C-alpha angles and dihedrals in degrees: 000000000000093000089053090052091050091050090050092048091049091051090051092049092046089052096051101255115165096194123032123199125205120195143146113273093217092073095248079128104061112224089219087082093060091087092052089049092051089052092047094049089065088075099031144047096220125028118198121201094219128205092188108046113098091013133314112316108183128126127197102014124128113242092249092056092047091049092050092050094046092046091049091052093047090049091051093048093051095047103035094037104209125133100258127122098190111040094163097049111133096195103088143142119212127191114231093245091058093055092044093049096045089054108222091224090070094060110108102173126095106176130048088312086075086076092050093049095048094050093045094051092045092052095044090051088059100257120146115247120198127186123207123189119253133168110240110216122216119255112267097187134027130012135283117267091221114120137146094274092053092045092051091047089054092048093051092043090056090051091047091051095041122139121239116290089245092055091048092051091047090050093050091048090051091050091047092051091045091051093049090051090048093051091045091051093048091052091059 
């Protein structure tokens, strides 16, 4: 999967594209959101069509699949420590300069971890990431590509891209403080 994305990105760059969209071809990513993404890219370098910003926005998944996806994204956010809710989203828009600066030859992932790796490199290179809410539709045809090998690749990719232990601890302390303030406010 990742090698196919890289080939597509290279084709787009070779053919002078300024913005490159990535989306599932089975229409689980609704093309109606392309306009919103084009508007959002004016103030960002990467736009992420997010299933997890402003709630959970997924149709047609079994609970187990949804739980696995949400847990994987939480794990990535706690370990990599960048402000992204949907690391594994495959509905994205990249500016040309992001793809050129990342250097597609450095991408090592092939499964869903490709998404994690791209967003992490873009953020760490100083690019602005923006998430917009989408509703992810369930697959009508075909089967998911998720399997044990892809899940393990994602797990190890998160560990490979992890932030420093000090940054992770600071992040967890911040989340803990934020949560305590939320609970305290809801009790009043």
